[in-house]
N, C-alpha and C positions, 0 to 999 in steps of 0.2 A: 435885187433888183427881179431877177426872176420869179421868184417866190412873189411877191408885192402882183405879178401878172395876172393869180390863178383869180385875186380877189375884185377883176375890176369891174364894175358898171356899163351893162349894156344899154351905148348911145352914140348920136351921134358926138359927143363933145371925146368921148371915148378913142372914138375911128382916129379925128383927127388927132389928137395926143398924140396914140399910138401911131400914127402915121408920118408925122414928124417926127417923133424920137427915131421910127425903120429908117427917117430917111438923114438924118443925123448919125447915125451909128453908121450905114452904109460910105457916107463919108468920112471920119472916120478911120472906116476899116480903108479905102482908097487914099487917105494921107500917109498913113501907118505904112500901107503895102509901096508907094513912090517913096521915102525914107530909105523903108529898109533899100529901095533900089539904089537911093542916093552910095547908103554906107555899104552895100555889096561891090560897086562900081571903087567908092573910094579903100577899100581891102584886099582888090585884085589889086589895083595898083602898085599898093604895098606890098605888096607878095610877090609883086614882080622884082620887087629890088628887093627882098628877103634869098633868091637867088644867089647874091651876092656873097652869104653868109661861109657856103663851104673857103671862099676866096678867101673870105677875109681870118679865118681864125685857119687858113694854112700861110697866109702872110704871118700873124701871131706866132703861131707855135715858129715860121724859122726864124725870123727875129728874136727871138727866146733862147733858141738854141744858139744864133749866133754868139748873141749876150753871153751865157752861160759856158759857151764856148773861149770866149774870150775871159773871161774871167777867170776860168782854171788855168789858163793859159799866163796871162799879168801875175797871177796874187790878190789874195781878198781883200790886203791893205791898197793896193796900189787900184785896184776896183772900185772901192768903197772915196780913196780917196779921190781917183775921176769924177766918180760921178755923184759928190757934194760940190762939184762945181757947176753944177745944171742946178737952174731956177726952176722948180718944179708947176707946170702945169694950174690954170685959174678954171676949175669948172662947177660953174655953175645950172642950180634947178629951175628950168620955167615949166610955164602948161601952154603946152601947143593942142587949138581946136581944130579936131580932124572932123568935120560934118557936124560944129554943133557938140564934140565930145570931147570936155577935157582929158587930157594928156599930159603925165608929167615925162621932164624928156629932159636931157644930160646938157648941156650947151658951152663947147668949149668958150673962154671968156677974153682966157687968156695961153698960146703956147708956150711951152717950156724955150729958154733961153740957154740955146744950148754954145757961145760966145767963150765963155770960159775955156773950153776944152781946146787944144790944140793938138793934142793926138788924132790925126787924119782918119784912122782907123777905127779907136773909141768914137768918135763924134758921127763915123757913117751909117755903126750898129748901133746907138742911141736915137738916130733920129728913125733909122729905120725901124727899131721895135713901136716908135715915138706915132710913129705912121697906121703900123699894123693896131696900135691901143685905139687914134682913132678912127681907124673902120671900124673896129669891134665897138667901141661908143654908138654907131652912127647903128647898126644892126642891132644892139638893144635897146635905141629909143627906135626903131622901125616895130619890133618884138612887139615892146609896152603895148604899144599902139595897135594892132593888132590885135591885141589880147582885151583891151580897154571898146573895142569896135565890135567885134566876134561878141563879146556879154551882151550888148547894144542889141547885135542883129537878135541871139535870143530869145532876151525880152520882147522884142516887137515883131518876133514869130510869135511865139508862146499868146502876145496880148490877140495879134489876128487872125491864129488860129480856135481862139475862145468865141471871136465877136464871130468867124466863120461856119461852126459850127452847134456853138450853144446859142450864143443872144438874140445871132437876127431869125436863125430857125425860131427858137423860142414868141422872139415877135413876129414873126410873120403867120405861124399858126395861128397865136390869140390874137391877132387881126383879122384873120379869117374866122374863126367861130364865131367872135365877136359880130364879125360883120354879118356872118348867117342872125345870130338873133336876134339884131337891130332887123333886120326887115323881115324875118318872121316875124316879131312882134307889129313892126310896121304894116305887114297880110294880116294880122286877124285884130288890129284899131280897123281898116280899110272895112272887112269884111264886119268888125258890128258896127261901127256907123250905117255900110249899105243896112246892115241889117234891122239895126234900130229905126230909120229912116226911110222903114219901107220898100227900100228897095233902089 
């Protein structure tokens, strides 16, 4: 687009086309900046929720440690036998829209069933571990959303910067130069008519 600006004819029609194009580019830049602000706000909200990550990691490590200790204390056979009584959870993948940005997310369709475990120590330890896993799933979902939104923000920033630093100044400069040429030519025509017309 920038290369074609050098070959535009100096005329009132060209000025109108350039003014419309400049106005359109400026409006486009404003829309992108509003979009950028919306995404930044969304991102900040998610980042606040991600402050739970250290707690989620701590819970997961503690729950895993507790289960590992029980596994060693009760023996591998007893542990595997009890674990086999748990009906595993059902986890699905869905697409969630964050400000129009599609983000794949893990969703728990069905919690595991611990009802067959009669030993209260086992049940408590495994339920604690599952709650920690749920927290980690939530954190992973939020981190993926942050990554996708950040990518979109970077792209919008590149486009806005290109418009601000390249296209808008180039259009403004060409518009000014063509305007000057049109005024000069019209002045020359006016002077020529005056001379030919005898004053």
